[in-house]
C-alpha positions in Angstrom: -2.9 9.1 29.5 0.5 10.5 29.2 3.1 8.3 27.3 4.4 6.4 30.5 1.2 5.0 31.3 0.6 4.1 27.7 2.7 1.5 27.5 1.1 -1.1 30.2 0.8 -4.3 28.9 2.2 -3.1 25.2 4.2 -5.6 23.3 7.2 -3.8 22.4 9.5 -5.7 20.3 13.5 -3.7 20.8 16.7 -4.2 18.7 19.8 -3.8 20.5 18.2 -4.1 23.8 21.4 -5.2 24.9 23.7 -2.0 24.1 23.9 0.8 26.8 20.9 2.5 25.4 19.0 -0.6 25.0 19.4 -1.7 28.5 18.0 1.6 29.5 15.3 1.0 27.6 14.2 -2.5 28.6 14.4 -0.9 32.5 12.3 2.1 31.6 9.5 0.0 29.7 9.2 -2.9 31.7 8.7 0.1 35.3 5.9 0.8 32.6 4.0 -2.6 32.6 5.0 -3.4 28.8 5.7 -6.8 27.4 9.0 -6.6 25.7 11.3 -8.7 23.5 14.5 -8.3 22.9 16.4 -8.8 19.9 20.3 -8.4 19.6 23.4 -9.9 19.6 25.2 -10.9 22.8 26.7 -8.1 25.1 30.1 -7.1 23.0 32.0 -5.8 26.0 33.2 -6.8 29.6 31.9 -5.4 31.7 28.3 -4.6 30.3 25.1 -3.1 31.8 22.9 -5.6 30.2 24.5 -8.4 32.3 24.9 -6.2 35.6 21.0 -5.9 35.3 18.6 -9.2 36.2 15.8 -8.3 34.3 12.7 -10.6 34.9 9.0 -10.1 34.4 7.5 -9.8 30.9 10.7 -10.0 29.5 12.2 -12.2 26.4 15.3 -12.0 25.7 16.3 -13.6 21.9 20.0 -13.2 20.7 20.3 -12.8 17.1 21.7 -10.7 14.4 19.9 -8.4 12.5 21.3 -9.6 9.4 19.9 -12.5 9.5 16.2 -11.7 7.9 15.3 -15.7 8.5 16.3 -15.4 12.6 14.5 -12.0 12.6 11.2 -12.7 10.8 11.2 -15.5 13.2 10.9 -13.4 16.2 8.6 -10.9 14.3 6.2 -13.7 13.6 6.5 -15.5 17.2 6.3 -12.4 19.7 3.8 -10.4 17.1 4.6 -6.9 18.6 2.7 -3.9 18.2 5.2 -0.8 18.6 9.2 -1.7 17.4 12.0 0.4 18.7 15.1 -0.4 15.9 18.4 0.6 18.0 20.7 -2.6 16.9 23.6 -0.7 15.2 27.2 -0.8 15.0 27.5 2.9 16.5 31.5 4.1 16.8 32.8 6.5 14.3 35.9 5.4 15.0 35.1 1.7 15.0 33.5 2.2 11.1 37.0 3.5 9.9 38.8 0.3 11.0 35.4 -2.2 9.6 33.0 0.1 7.1 31.9 -3.0 5.2 31.0 -4.2 8.7 29.4 -0.9 9.7 27.0 -0.8 6.5 26.0 -4.2 6.6 24.7 -4.3 10.2 23.7 -0.3 9.9 22.2 -0.4 6.3 20.9 -4.2 5.4 20.0 -4.4 9.4 17.5 -1.3 8.9 16.3 -3.1 5.4 15.2 -6.3 7.9 13.8 -4.5 10.6 11.7 -2.6 8.0 10.5 -6.2 5.7 9.8 -7.5 9.1 7.4 -4.9 10.0 6.2 -5.0 6.6 5.2 -8.7 6.8 4.0 -8.7 10.6 0.3 -7.1 10.5 0.5 -6.7 14.6 3.0 -3.9 14.4 1.3 -0.2 14.4 4.7 2.4 15.4 7.9 1.7 14.3 10.9 4.1 15.5 14.0 3.7 14.0 16.7 5.6 16.1 19.5 7.0 14.2 21.8 10.2 14.8 22.6 13.5 14.7 25.8 12.8 12.9 23.3 12.1 9.6 23.4 15.4 8.4 25.7 17.2 6.0 27.9 18.9 8.6 28.9 22.3 7.6 30.1 23.0 10.8 27.0 26.0 11.2 26.6 27.9 14.7 23.3 26.9 14.8 20.9 23.6 15.2 20.4 21.5 12.5 16.8 20.7 11.3 15.1 18.1 10.5 14.8 19.3 6.5 18.5 19.8 6.4 20.6 17.3 3.9 21.5 14.1 4.6 24.9 12.8 4.3 27.2 12.1 6.9 31.3 11.9 6.5 32.3 9.0 8.0 31.1 5.5 7.2 29.2 5.3 10.7 27.5 8.5 9.9 26.9 7.6 6.6 26.0 4.6 7.2 23.1 6.1 9.5 22.0 8.5 6.5 21.3 5.9 4.4 19.6 4.2 6.9 17.1 6.9 7.1 16.8 6.7 3.2 15.7 3.2 3.7 12.9 4.0 6.0 11.9 6.4 4.1 11.6 4.5 1.2 9.7 1.9 3.5 7.1 4.2 4.7 6.4 5.5 1.3 6.2 2.5 -0.7 4.5 -0.1 1.9 3.9 0.9 5.5 2.0 3.8 5.4 -0.3 2.6 3.3 -0.6 -0.6 5.7 -1.6 2.2 8.3 2.0 1.8 10.1 3.5 4.8 11.8 6.9 5.3 11.2 9.6 7.8 12.3 13.2 8.1 13.0 15.1 9.8 15.7 17.7 11.5 15.6 19.8 12.3 19.0 22.9 13.9 20.3 25.4 12.5 22.2 24.2 10.0 25.1 26.0 9.9 27.9 25.1 8.5 31.9 25.7 5.2 33.6 26.7 1.6 32.0 28.7 2.5 28.9 31.9 0.5 29.2 32.4 1.2 25.0 35.2 2.0 23.8 36.3 5.3 22.1 33.6 7.0 24.2 34.3 10.0 26.5 32.6 9.0 29.4 33.9 5.8 29.5 37.3 6.8 28.6 37.4 8.8 31.6 36.1 6.6 34.4 38.5 3.9 32.7 41.3 6.6 33.1 40.2 7.0 37.1 40.0 3.6 37.7 43.5 3.4 36.1 44.6 6.0 38.1 46.3 8.2 35.0 45.1 11.2 33.7 42.3 11.7 31.0 43.6 12.2 27.6 40.8 13.7 25.4 41.7 13.9 21.6 39.2 16.7 20.6 38.3 19.3 23.5 37.0 21.9 21.7 34.6 20.4 19.3 31.2 20.8 20.8 28.4 18.3 21.2 24.8 18.0 21.9 25.6 15.7 24.6 22.7 14.6 27.1 21.4 11.7 29.5 20.8 8.3 28.3 17.3 8.7 29.4 16.5 11.9 27.8 16.4 10.5 24.2 15.1 6.9 25.8 12.1 8.8 26.8 12.0 10.6 23.8 11.6 7.7 21.3 8.7 5.9 23.9 6.8 9.5 23.9 7.4 9.4 19.9 6.1 5.7 19.2 3.4 6.4 22.0 2.0 9.3 20.0 2.2 8.3 16.6 0.3 4.4 17.5 -2.5 6.5 18.7 -2.7 9.4 15.6 -0.2 8.4 12.6 -0.2 12.2 12.1 2.7 12.9 14.7 4.9 10.3 12.3 8.1 11.8 10.9 11.7 12.3 11.6 12.6 14.0 14.9 15.9 15.7 16.7 16.2 15.2 20.1 19.0 16.6 21.8 19.4 19.4 24.7 19.2 22.9 25.1 21.2 25.4 23.9 23.2 25.8 27.4 23.6 22.2 27.5 25.6 22.0 24.4 29.4 21.8 25.7 32.9 21.7 24.3 34.3 18.0 24.7 36.6 19.8 27.4 34.1 22.0 29.3 32.4 18.1 29.9 35.4 16.4 31.0 36.2 19.5 33.4 32.4 19.1 34.3 33.0 15.2 35.4 35.9 15.8 36.8 34.6 18.6 39.3 31.9 16.0 40.0 34.2 13.2 40.8 36.0 15.2 43.0 32.4 16.2 44.7 31.2 12.5 45.3 34.7 10.7 46.1 37.1 13.5 46.9 39.7 12.5 44.4 40.3 15.1 41.7 41.4 13.9 37.9 43.3 15.3 35.7 43.1 15.7 32.1 45.5 15.9 28.6 44.6 18.0 25.9 45.4 15.5 23.0 46.1 18.3 20.8 48.5 20.5 22.8 51.6 19.5 25.3 49.6 20.5 28.5 47.7 18.7 31.2 44.9 20.1 33.2 43.8 19.9 36.6 40.7 20.8 38.0 40.3 23.9 36.0 44.3 24.8 36.0 46.4 24.4 33.3 49.8 22.6 33.8 52.6 23.3 31.3 55.0 21.4 30.2 53.6 17.9 31.4 53.4 14.8 28.7 49.7 14.3 27.0 49.4 11.1 28.2 52.8 8.9 27.1 52.6 10.1 23.6 53.9 11.2 20.6 51.2 14.1 20.1 51.9 15.0 16.6 52.0 11.2 15.2 48.8 10.8 17.3 47.0 13.6 15.8 47.7 12.8 12.3 46.6 8.8 13.0 43.4 10.5 14.1 40.0 9.7 11.9 37.8 12.9 10.9 35.2 13.9 13.7 33.0 17.0 13.6 34.2 20.1 15.3 30.5 21.7 15.4 27.4 20.0 15.8 24.2 20.8 17.5 20.6 20.2 16.7 17.7 22.3 16.6 14.7 20.2 18.9 11.8 22.9 18.1 9.8 20.4 16.0 10.0 17.6 18.8 8.6 20.3 21.5 6.1 21.8 19.4 4.4 18.6 18.4 4.8 16.9 21.3 5.5 19.2 23.8 8.1 17.4 25.0 11.4 19.1 26.6 15.1 18.0 28.2 14.3 16.8 32.0 17.7 17.1 33.1 20.3 19.8 32.7 24.3 19.3 32.4 24.8 19.7 35.7 22.5 17.4 36.8 22.9 14.7 34.5 26.8 14.6 35.6 26.1 13.7 39.1 23.6 10.9 37.9 26.5 9.5 35.8 29.3 10.2 38.5 26.5 8.5 41.0 26.3 5.2 38.8 30.1 5.3 37.9 31.1 5.5 41.8 29.3 3.4 43.2 30.0 0.7 40.4 33.3 0.9 41.2 32.2 0.7 45.2 30.9 -2.5 44.1 27.7 -1.4 44.8 23.8 -2.3 43.7 24.1 -0.2 39.9 20.5 -2.2 39.1 19.2 -0.3 42.0 21.1 2.8 41.4 19.1 2.9 37.9 15.7 2.1 39.6 16.6 5.2 41.8 17.6 7.4 38.8 14.9 6.6 36.5 12.3 7.1 39.7 13.8 10.9 39.7 13.7 11.3 35.5 9.9 10.2 35.7 9.2 12.3 38.4 10.2 15.3 36.4 8.7 14.2 33.1 5.4 12.5 33.2 
């Protein structure tokens, strides 16, 4: 049985199901025939992907805060999940500088609460805590980080996720392993795809600029990141949860990222977006390097134009720290589970542009998601 068929009839609880990745996971699980319970805050942005989708069938939507242990316990006790995917988080690096206490409260104590509920719920057999590639102490190496590298994220978001990893490890060794619960953490790279409306993320920023008829301002165009379509890590989390449900030997920590060739600079990613947007709509967006006085239009630099109408030196001084070079080594996931990425970056960008262009043209975006899930599953299962 493949991982997709495994979920038919399984009871799955997702924290953070109203977020970008959580909504895609909900759609994928419902397609697989799972009985899904989502526990999360109400969507934080308007528009947002969750509200654009109209989920039905075996789906229960519970609005709640993972920092409220009593309410979370009630959801576990009522629904009695077999599988738990913990995705609820404060996920924005720049927001973590503005609200560090809130970020630690959600990302660390929220994880403590989820693991405590798992400890007290005897129906749970498999848990995956979704963290980030940024949990590693980033030494700006040119090779990918492996799962045994030191955990010590730099900024409050990354560091809080490193702490979440430690909380998970503690609960695993102290309580859950003895109780027969398989527990893993999954460290995904930068995720892109249709339906992300968050602030301070490169692809939503690109779409907002296009919608407003403005140039795209790219803060760190030379930074290298492991970009991947949202369905890649979501499917990997589910494959991992299924594998360790049936054999606890698969439990552990795993990186989830693209192939080496798809680790692009942010500038290359934006160039690709602009080309694909032109192919889809006939309009070629322009982007501005936020670190220098020049604008790129369709891959050609136009000297002397202002970078987004701001004082670049002043803006640069205000920028919080961001890693310049970050890659993942995903050999463990490939070797142990037989996992591999489905879409390269060219195909990923086509899917992203199809979704956002359709959204701006008032097309049925949920139907677009279903088509993309079908195309993805044809290659992955």
